[in-house]
VEXPA-249635 format. One record per atom (N, C-alpha, C): residue in one letter; x, y, z. Coordinates in nm, 2 decimals, decimal comma. Example, Ala and Ser with C-alpha at 12.3 -4.5 7.8 and 13.67 -1.06 7.14 Angstrom:
<pts>
  residuo       x       y       z
        a    1,32   -0,57    0,78
        a    1,23   -0,45    0,78
        a    1,32   -0,33    0,78
        s    1,28   -0,22    0,71
        s    1,37   -0,11    0,71
        s    1,29    0,00    0,79
</pts>
This chain:
<pts>
  residuo       x       y       z
        m   -9,68  -12,72   14,57
        m   -9,75  -12,63   14,59
        m   -9,72  -12,56   14,77
        n   -9,64  -12,64   14,83
        n   -9,56  -12,60   14,99
        n   -9,48  -12,52   14,96
        v   -9,44  -12,47   14,86
        v   -9,34  -12,36   14,85
        v   -9,41  -12,18   14,77
        l   -9,54  -12,23   14,77
        l   -9,59  -12,09   14,73
        l   -9,63  -12,00   14,86
        s   -9,62  -11,90   14,87
        s   -9,67  -11,79   15,00
        s   -9,79  -11,84   15,04
        r   -9,83  -11,78   15,17
        r   -9,98  -11,71   15,22
        r  -10,05  -11,63   15,07
        e  -10,01  -11,53   15,01
        e  -10,05  -11,48   14,94
        e  -10,04  -11,52   14,84
        q   -9,99  -11,57   14,77
        q   -9,99  -11,65   14,65
        q  -10,10  -11,80   14,67
        q  -10,10  -11,81   14,73
        q  -10,21  -11,92   14,74
        q  -10,41  -11,83   14,74
        i  -10,37  -11,72   14,86
        i  -10,47  -11,60   14,87
        i  -10,54  -11,59   14,71
        t  -10,45  -11,55   14,62
        t  -10,45  -11,53   14,53
        t  -10,51  -11,62   14,44
        i  -10,43  -11,75   14,43
        i  -10,46  -11,80   14,36
        i  -10,65  -11,86   14,37
        i  -10,66  -11,91   14,50
        i  -10,78  -11,94   14,52
        i  -10,94  -11,80   14,50
        a  -10,88  -11,66   14,49
        a  -10,97  -11,60   14,47
        a  -10,98  -11,59   14,30
        c  -10,89  -11,61   14,22
        c  -10,88  -11,62   14,08
        c  -11,02  -11,75   14,05
        l  -10,95  -11,85   14,11
        l  -11,08  -11,95   14,08
        l  -11,17  -11,96   14,14
        t  -11,26  -11,87   14,29
        t  -11,39  -11,86   14,33
        t  -11,47  -11,72   14,24
        e  -11,36  -11,67   14,16
        e  -11,46  -11,57   14,08
        e  -11,45  -11,60   13,97
        g  -11,45  -11,76   13,93
        g  -11,46  -11,81   13,80
        g  -11,35  -11,82   13,69
        q  -11,24  -11,78   13,72
        q  -11,12  -11,76   13,65
        q  -11,11  -11,92   13,61
        s  -11,05  -12,02   13,49
        s  -10,99  -12,12   13,45
        s  -10,87  -12,12   13,50
        i  -10,87  -12,22   13,54
        i  -10,71  -12,27   13,54
        i  -10,58  -12,23   13,45
        r  -10,59  -12,27   13,37
        r  -10,53  -12,18   13,25
        r  -10,53  -12,01   13,26
        a  -10,61  -11,95   13,25
        a  -10,61  -11,81   13,29
        a  -10,56  -11,75   13,44
        t  -10,58  -11,87   13,54
        t  -10,54  -11,84   13,66
        t  -10,38  -11,85   13,65
        e  -10,30  -11,93   13,56
        e  -10,17  -11,96   13,56
        e  -10,11  -11,84   13,47
        r  -10,18  -11,79   13,37
        r  -10,13  -11,66   13,29
        r  -10,14  -11,55   13,40
        l  -10,26  -11,53   13,50
        l  -10,24  -11,43   13,60
        l  -10,13  -11,39   13,66
        t  -10,15  -11,52   13,71
        t  -10,04  -11,54   13,85
        t   -9,86  -11,59   13,83
        g   -9,88  -11,65   13,72
        g   -9,69  -11,70   13,68
        g   -9,68  -11,89   13,75
        i   -9,79  -11,93   13,82
        i   -9,79  -11,98   13,89
        i   -9,84  -12,13   13,78
        h   -9,77  -12,27   13,79
        h   -9,78  -12,37   13,71
        h   -9,89  -12,41   13,72
        r   -9,99  -12,43   13,64
        r  -10,13  -12,50   13,64
        r  -10,16  -12,65   13,71
        d  -10,03  -12,70   13,73
        d  -10,05  -12,84   13,77
        d  -10,06  -12,80   13,93
        t  -10,00  -12,67   13,98
        t  -10,00  -12,69   14,14
        t  -10,07  -12,60   14,18
        i  -10,16  -12,53   14,08
        i  -10,28  -12,42   14,13
        i  -10,38  -12,56   14,10
        m  -10,39  -12,66   14,08
        m  -10,53  -12,78   14,05
        m  -10,45  -12,83   14,22
        r  -10,35  -12,85   14,25
        r  -10,33  -12,91   14,38
        r  -10,38  -12,86   14,47
        l  -10,40  -12,73   14,47
        l  -10,39  -12,64   14,59
        l  -10,55  -12,61   14,57
        g  -10,60  -12,60   14,45
        g  -10,78  -12,61   14,45
        g  -10,82  -12,71   14,51
        e  -10,75  -12,86   14,47
        e  -10,81  -12,99   14,55
        e  -10,82  -12,98   14,71
        r  -10,66  -12,93   14,75
        r  -10,63  -12,94   14,87
        r  -10,77  -12,84   14,95
        v  -10,77  -12,69   14,89
        v  -10,85  -12,61   14,94
        v  -11,03  -12,69   14,92
        g  -11,03  -12,76   14,85
        g  -11,17  -12,81   14,82
        g  -11,22  -12,90   14,91
        r  -11,09  -13,03   14,94
        r  -11,14  -13,13   15,02
        r  -11,17  -13,09   15,18
        g  -11,06  -12,95   15,21
        g  -11,09  -12,88   15,33
        g  -11,24  -12,82   15,34
        c  -11,26  -12,75   15,25
        c  -11,41  -12,68   15,25
        c  -11,51  -12,81   15,23
        a  -11,50  -12,91   15,19
        a  -11,57  -13,02   15,21
        a  -11,61  -13,06   15,35
        e  -11,50  -13,07   15,41
        e  -11,50  -13,12   15,53
        e  -11,54  -13,04   15,65
        l  -11,56  -12,90   15,65
        l  -11,59  -12,80   15,72
        l  -11,71  -12,81   15,69
        h  -11,76  -12,84   15,55
        h  -11,91  -12,81   15,53
        h  -11,97  -12,93   15,62
        d  -11,89  -13,07   15,59
        d  -11,99  -13,19   15,66
        d  -11,98  -13,17   15,86
        r  -11,87  -13,10   15,88
        r  -11,89  -13,02   16,04
        r  -11,98  -12,97   16,05
        i  -12,00  -12,84   16,01
        i  -12,12  -12,73   16,02
        i  -12,25  -12,78   15,99
        m  -12,26  -12,83   15,90
        m  -12,41  -12,86   15,85
        m  -12,45  -12,93   15,88
        v  -12,53  -13,00   16,04
        v  -12,56  -13,11   16,09
        v  -12,66  -13,00   16,18
        g  -12,78  -13,10   16,19
        g  -12,88  -13,08   16,30
        g  -12,94  -12,95   16,26
        i  -12,94  -12,88   16,19
        i  -12,99  -12,76   16,10
        i  -13,18  -12,78   16,15
        r  -13,19  -12,69   16,16
        r  -13,39  -12,65   16,16
        r  -13,37  -12,54   16,08
        t  -13,46  -12,57   16,02
        t  -13,49  -12,44   15,86
        t  -13,63  -12,41   15,84
        g  -13,71  -12,32   15,81
        g  -13,84  -12,32   15,78
        g  -13,86  -12,39   15,64
        r  -13,79  -12,30   15,55
        r  -13,77  -12,36   15,42
        r  -13,67  -12,37   15,32
        l  -13,68  -12,48   15,25
        l  -13,57  -12,48   15,19
        l  -13,58  -12,47   15,04
        e  -13,49  -12,46   14,93
        e  -13,49  -12,42   14,77
        e  -13,41  -12,50   14,73
        l  -13,45  -12,62   14,65
        l  -13,33  -12,69   14,61
        l  -13,38  -12,63   14,43
        d  -13,24  -12,66   14,38
        d  -13,20  -12,64   14,23
        d  -13,09  -12,72   14,15
        e  -13,08  -12,69   14,05
        e  -12,92  -12,74   14,01
        e  -12,89  -12,68   13,91
        i  -12,75  -12,63   13,91
        i  -12,67  -12,56   13,85
        i  -12,57  -12,63   13,74
        w  -12,60  -12,57   13,60
        w  -12,53  -12,65   13,47
        w  -12,41  -12,62   13,46
        g  -12,31  -12,71   13,44
        g  -12,17  -12,72   13,36
        g  -12,15  -12,84   13,32
        y  -12,02  -12,82   13,29
        y  -11,96  -12,96   13,22
        y  -11,83  -12,96   13,26
        v  -11,74  -13,09   13,26
        v  -11,64  -13,16   13,26
        v  -11,57  -13,19   13,16
        g  -11,45  -13,10   13,17
        g  -11,37  -13,19   13,02
        g  -11,41  -13,15   12,87
        k  -11,51  -13,14   12,84
        k  -11,60  -13,14   12,72
        k  -11,72  -13,09   12,69
        k  -11,78  -13,03   12,61
        k  -11,93  -12,99   12,59
        k  -11,98  -13,14   12,57
        q  -12,11  -13,14   12,62
        q  -12,18  -13,32   12,57
        q  -12,17  -13,30   12,44
        k  -12,15  -13,26   12,38
        k  -12,19  -13,33   12,21
        k  -12,06  -13,38   12,14
        r  -11,94  -13,33   12,23
        r  -11,85  -13,43   12,15
        r  -11,79  -13,56   12,29
        v  -11,89  -13,56   12,33
        v  -11,84  -13,69   12,47
        v  -11,90  -13,81   12,39
        e  -11,76  -13,89   12,40
        e  -11,77  -14,05   12,36
        e  -11,83  -14,09   12,47
        r  -11,88  -14,25   12,43
        r  -11,94  -14,33   12,48
        r  -11,90  -14,36   12,59
        h  -11,79  -14,36   12,59
        h  -11,70  -14,44   12,74
        h  -11,70  -14,36   12,84
        e  -11,73  -14,20   12,77
        e  -11,69  -14,06   12,90
        e  -11,82  -14,04   12,98
        l  -11,93  -14,09   12,90
        l  -12,08  -14,09   12,96
        l  -12,08  -14,03   13,10
        t  -11,99  -14,12   13,16
        t  -12,07  -14,10   13,36
        t  -11,98  -14,05   13,37
        h  -11,85  -13,92   13,32
        h  -11,79  -13,87   13,40
        h  -11,79  -13,72   13,33
        k  -11,77  -13,73   13,21
        k  -11,75  -13,61   13,16
        k  -11,86  -13,55   13,08
        g  -11,90  -13,43   13,02
        g  -11,98  -13,31   12,94
        g  -12,09  -13,30   13,04
        d  -12,20  -13,25   13,06
        d  -12,27  -13,18   13,14
        d  -12,23  -13,26   13,28
        q  -12,27  -13,19   13,38
        q  -12,30  -13,21   13,50
        q  -12,35  -13,10   13,59
        y  -12,38  -13,14   13,66
        y  -12,53  -13,02   13,73
        y  -12,48  -13,03   13,92
        t  -12,45  -12,96   13,94
        t  -12,41  -12,90   14,08
        t  -12,58  -12,92   14,19
        f  -12,65  -13,00   14,19
        f  -12,76  -13,00   14,33
        f  -12,71  -12,89   14,44
        v  -12,77  -12,85   14,47
        v  -12,82  -12,74   14,58
        v  -12,93  -12,72   14,67
        a  -12,90  -12,73   14,81
        a  -13,04  -12,72   14,88
        a  -13,02  -12,60   14,95
        l  -13,08  -12,47   14,96
        l  -13,04  -12,37   15,03
        l  -13,18  -12,30   15,09
        a  -13,15  -12,28   15,24
        a  -13,19  -12,21   15,33
        a  -13,22  -12,10   15,30
        s  -13,35  -12,14   15,28
        s  -13,47  -11,94   15,23
        s  -13,43  -11,84   15,28
        s  -13,41  -11,85   15,44
        s  -13,37  -11,73   15,51
        s  -13,25  -11,68   15,56
        a  -13,18  -11,74   15,56
        a  -13,03  -11,78   15,60
        a  -12,96  -11,77   15,46
        k  -13,00  -11,82   15,37
        k  -12,92  -11,83   15,23
        k  -12,80  -11,89   15,27
        a  -12,83  -12,02   15,34
        a  -12,70  -12,08   15,36
        a  -12,67  -12,23   15,30
        i  -12,61  -12,26   15,20
        i  -12,60  -12,40   15,13
        i  -12,61  -12,52   15,23
        i  -12,70  -12,61   15,28
        i  -12,75  -12,68   15,37
        i  -12,65  -12,82   15,28
        a  -12,69  -12,86   15,16
        a  -12,67  -12,98   15,14
        a  -12,65  -12,96   14,96
        y  -12,53  -13,00   14,96
        y  -12,49  -13,01   14,75
        y  -12,44  -13,14   14,72
        r  -12,44  -13,18   14,54
        r  -12,38  -13,24   14,52
        r  -12,38  -13,30   14,37
        t  -12,27  -13,30   14,28
        t  -12,23  -13,27   14,18
        t  -12,24  -13,41   14,15
        g  -12,32  -13,38   13,97
        g  -12,32  -13,53   13,89
        g  -12,40  -13,53   13,77
        k  -12,43  -13,62   13,68
        k  -12,51  -13,59   13,61
        k  -12,69  -13,59   13,67
        r  -12,76  -13,50   13,56
        r  -12,88  -13,48   13,62
        r  -12,99  -13,59   13,61
        d  -12,98  -13,70   13,69
        d  -13,04  -13,83   13,69
        d  -13,12  -13,89   13,83
        s  -13,21  -13,97   13,84
        s  -13,30  -14,01   13,94
        s  -13,15  -14,06   14,04
        e  -13,07  -14,10   14,03
        e  -12,97  -14,16   14,12
        e  -12,88  -14,05   14,14
        n  -12,84  -13,99   14,12
        n  -12,80  -13,84   14,21
        n  -12,91  -13,77   14,29
        t  -13,03  -13,74   14,20
        t  -13,12  -13,70   14,27
        t  -13,14  -13,74   14,44
        d  -13,16  -13,87   14,39
        d  -13,20  -13,95   14,55
        d  -13,06  -13,94   14,67
        l  -12,98  -13,95   14,60
        l  -12,82  -13,94   14,70
        l  -12,85  -13,79   14,74
        f  -12,83  -13,68   14,63
        f  -12,85  -13,54   14,71
        f  -12,94  -13,53   14,84
        v  -13,10  -13,58   14,79
        v  -13,21  -13,56   14,90
        v  -13,17  -13,64   15,01
        q  -13,15  -13,74   14,99
        q  -13,11  -13,86   15,12
        q  -13,01  -13,77   15,24
        d  -12,88  -13,68   15,14
        d  -12,79  -13,63   15,22
        d  -12,87  -13,53   15,33
        l  -12,94  -13,44   15,20
        l  -13,01  -13,32   15,31
        l  -13,08  -13,38   15,43
        r  -13,15  -13,48   15,41
        r  -13,23  -13,54   15,48
        r  -13,16  -13,55   15,66
        q  -13,03  -13,65   15,59
        q  -12,97  -13,61   15,73
        q  -12,90  -13,48   15,80
        r  -12,90  -13,41   15,76
        r  -12,89  -13,26   15,80
        r  -12,98  -13,15   15,85
        v  -13,08  -13,21   15,81
        v  -13,21  -13,13   15,82
        v  -13,30  -13,16   15,97
        i  -13,36  -13,07   16,08
        i  -13,47  -13,17   16,17
        i  -13,60  -13,06   16,13
        g  -13,65  -13,12   16,20
        g  -13,83  -13,08   16,21
        g  -13,87  -13,19   16,10
        v  -14,00  -13,06   16,03
        v  -14,05  -13,06   15,93
        v  -14,05  -12,94   15,82
        p  -13,95  -12,94   15,73
        p  -13,95  -12,79   15,67
        p  -14,03  -12,83   15,54
        e  -14,04  -12,67   15,47
        e  -14,12  -12,69   15,36
        e  -14,02  -12,65   15,22
        i  -13,99  -12,74   15,11
        i  -13,98  -12,74   15,03
        i  -13,96  -12,73   14,89
        s  -13,89  -12,65   14,82
        s  -13,98  -12,59   14,70
        s  -13,87  -12,62   14,58
        t  -13,92  -12,70   14,48
        t  -13,82  -12,74   14,33
        t  -13,90  -12,69   14,22
        d  -13,83  -12,71   14,12
        d  -13,84  -12,65   14,01
        d  -13,94  -12,82   13,91
        g  -13,97  -12,80   13,81
        g  -14,04  -12,92   13,76
        g  -14,01  -13,08   13,77
        f  -13,82  -13,03   13,76
        f  -13,77  -13,19   13,75
        f  -13,84  -13,37   13,81
        h  -13,88  -13,47   13,74
        h  -13,95  -13,52   13,86
        h  -13,92  -13,58   13,94
        p  -13,79  -13,64   13,93
        p  -13,70  -13,72   14,05
        p  -13,73  -13,68   14,20
        y  -13,72  -13,52   14,20
        y  -13,76  -13,50   14,31
        y  -13,86  -13,53   14,36
        k  -13,97  -13,57   14,37
        k  -14,07  -13,60   14,40
        k  -14,08  -13,75   14,51
        n  -14,01  -13,83   14,42
        n  -13,99  -13,97   14,50
        n  -13,89  -13,94   14,55
        a  -13,78  -13,90   14,55
        a  -13,64  -13,87   14,63
        a  -13,65  -13,79   14,77
        i  -13,76  -13,69   14,76
        i  -13,79  -13,64   14,87
        i  -13,93  -13,70   14,97
        r  -14,01  -13,80   14,89
        r  -14,10  -13,88   14,96
        r  -14,02  -13,98   15,05
        d  -13,92  -14,06   14,97
        d  -13,84  -14,14   15,04
        d  -13,75  -14,10   15,16
        a  -13,69  -14,03   15,13
        a  -13,61  -13,97   15,22
        a  -13,70  -13,88   15,31
        f  -13,79  -13,82   15,31
        f  -13,87  -13,77   15,44
        f  -13,97  -13,83   15,52
        k  -14,00  -13,94   15,39
        k  -14,13  -14,00   15,46
        k  -14,25  -13,90   15,51
        g  -14,31  -13,83   15,45
        g  -14,38  -13,72   15,48
        g  -14,36  -13,66   15,60
        r  -14,26  -13,60   15,63
        r  -14,22  -13,52   15,74
        r  -14,18  -13,40   15,66
        a  -14,22  -13,35   15,58
        a  -14,17  -13,23   15,48
        a  -14,31  -13,21   15,42
        s  -14,30  -13,10   15,36
        s  -14,42  -13,02   15,27
        s  -14,31  -12,97   15,14
        h  -14,41  -13,05   15,03
        h  -14,31  -13,04   14,87
        h  -14,43  -12,98   14,77
        g  -14,35  -12,83   14,70
        g  -14,42  -12,77   14,62
        g  -14,35  -12,75   14,52
        v  -14,38  -12,79   14,40
        v  -14,29  -12,68   14,27
        v  -14,40  -12,60   14,21
        i  -14,26  -12,51   14,19
        i  -14,27  -12,38   14,14
        i  -14,23  -12,42   13,96
        l  -14,30  -12,39   13,86
        l  -14,27  -12,39   13,72
        l  -14,30  -12,28   13,69
        k  -14,16  -12,24   13,60
        k  -14,17  -12,14   13,53
        k  -14,19  -12,13   13,40
        t  -14,27  -12,04   13,29
        t  -14,20  -12,05   13,14
        t  -14,16  -11,91   13,11
        y  -14,07  -11,99   13,07
        y  -13,96  -11,88   12,99
        y  -13,98  -11,81   12,82
        s  -13,96  -11,75   12,79
        s  -14,00  -11,67   12,70
        s  -13,86  -11,75   12,58
        v  -13,87  -11,76   12,51
        v  -13,82  -11,86   12,36
        v  -13,79  -11,74   12,31
        v  -13,66  -11,67   12,27
        v  -13,60  -11,57   12,21
        v  -13,55  -11,64   12,08
        n  -13,44  -11,74   12,10
        n  -13,40  -11,81   11,96
        n  -13,44  -11,93   11,98
        l  -13,55  -11,97   11,90
        l  -13,60  -12,10   11,88
        l  -13,52  -12,23   11,88
        a  -13,40  -12,21   11,80
        a  -13,33  -12,31   11,80
        a  -13,25  -12,37   11,92
        v  -13,23  -12,25   12,04
        v  -13,15  -12,32   12,16
        v  -13,27  -12,30   12,23
        k  -13,31  -12,38   12,29
        k  -13,43  -12,43   12,35
        k  -13,34  -12,49   12,50
        e  -13,25  -12,55   12,51
        e  -13,19  -12,60   12,59
        e  -13,12  -12,47   12,69
        a  -13,13  -12,48   12,84
        a  -13,12  -12,33   12,90
        a  -12,93  -12,36   12,91
        a  -12,89  -12,47   12,91
        a  -12,73  -12,53   12,91
        a  -12,67  -12,37   12,74
        r  -12,74  -12,40   12,65
        r  -12,69  -12,39   12,57
        r  -12,75  -12,18   12,53
        r  -12,79  -12,15   12,59
        r  -12,83  -12,04   12,60
        r  -12,68  -11,91   12,68
        y  -12,65  -11,83   12,64
        y  -12,59  -11,72   12,71
        y  -12,61  -11,66   12,81
        s  -12,75  -11,64   12,81
        s  -12,85  -11,56   12,94
        s  -12,91  -11,63   12,94
        p  -13,00  -11,59   13,06
        p  -13,14  -11,66   13,07
        p  -13,23  -11,60   13,02
        a  -13,33  -11,70   12,95
        a  -13,45  -11,64   12,91
        a  -13,55  -11,56   12,99
        e  -13,65  -11,49   12,96
        e  -13,71  -11,39   13,05
        e  -13,86  -11,51   13,06
        v  -13,89  -11,44   13,21
        v  -13,98  -11,55   13,27
        v  -14,12  -11,48   13,25
        v  -14,20  -11,58   13,18
        v  -14,30  -11,49   13,13
        v  -14,46  -11,52   13,24
        a  -14,45  -11,63   13,29
        a  -14,55  -11,71   13,36
        a  -14,47  -11,79   13,47
        v  -14,56  -11,82   13,60
        v  -14,51  -11,87   13,71
        v  -14,61  -11,91   13,77
        s  -14,62  -12,04   13,78
        s  -14,73  -12,13   13,86
        s  -14,66  -12,23   13,96
        r  -14,82  -12,26   14,09
        r  -14,73  -12,32   14,19
        r  -14,83  -12,47   14,24
        k  -14,75  -12,56   14,27
        k  -14,84  -12,66   14,28
        k  -14,79  -12,77   14,40
        v  -14,86  -12,79   14,47
        v  -14,86  -12,86   14,59
        v  -14,84  -12,99   14,54
        e  -14,68  -13,07   14,60
        e  -14,65  -13,24   14,58
        e  -14,71  -13,30   14,71
        s  -14,68  -13,25   14,84
        s  -14,70  -13,31   14,91
        s  -14,71  -13,22   15,05
        g  -14,77  -13,23   15,17
        g  -14,74  -13,17   15,28
        g  -14,90  -13,11   15,31
        f  -14,88  -12,96   15,34
        f  -15,02  -12,89   15,41
        f  -15,01  -12,75   15,24
        p  -15,11  -12,82   15,21
        p  -15,15  -12,72   15,08
        p  -15,12  -12,57   15,16
        g  -15,21  -12,59   15,19
        g  -15,30  -12,41   15,24
        g  -15,15  -12,36   15,32
        q  -15,13  -12,41   15,42
        q  -14,94  -12,33   15,49
        q  -14,87  -12,33   15,38
        y  -14,84  -12,42   15,26
        y  -14,71  -12,43   15,24
        y  -14,77  -12,31   15,06
        l  -14,89  -12,27   15,03
        l  -14,87  -12,16   14,96
        l  -14,91  -12,05   14,99
        d  -14,90  -12,03   15,11
        d  -14,94  -11,94   15,21
        d  -14,81  -11,86   15,18
        q  -14,68  -11,97   15,22
        q  -14,54  -11,94   15,24
        q  -14,46  -11,91   15,06
        l  -14,53  -11,98   14,94
        l  -14,51  -11,93   14,83
        l  -14,52  -11,79   14,77
        r  -14,62  -11,72   14,87
        r  -14,69  -11,63   14,82
        r  -14,66  -11,51   14,89
</pts>
């Protein structure tokens, strides 16, 4: 990796951030995939360290929490029992400041209670004040937000109803494009219902 010029490094990172695979980046740049992966790891660690230094003591009025699906190594249906913890479906939890569109906290892992708790605990350490938090209907958020914020946050759930074009493919992770939203409902989990619903409108 040390032999790469600055321009080559910029080209590789540009490919990766645009969603190119390692092998596609290798074909486009002519640089071996092992070198690409080492550069990606180094830049990723640097980004994580920068984020940890900058995203602290944040005061924001509203936070939106969501998850982005992906997979590691292989699709979930091909994962063997001994690979369940580290391969297959993985989700990146993201906490977004609504007004600034800044990512305050993130975590990648299985979509379960443990990772939800760790994600929300990390978020709590980064924000100050009493924010309003909106999530989808993923149940572990309720307890995670209650335990981490201890009543110093308003939590509302936004439930979306999707049209299902292909009844055989109900999981969002298996569709090539998102289904159409046909209805939206709102529910206050904790905090100040009147104030929170006004913000959601």
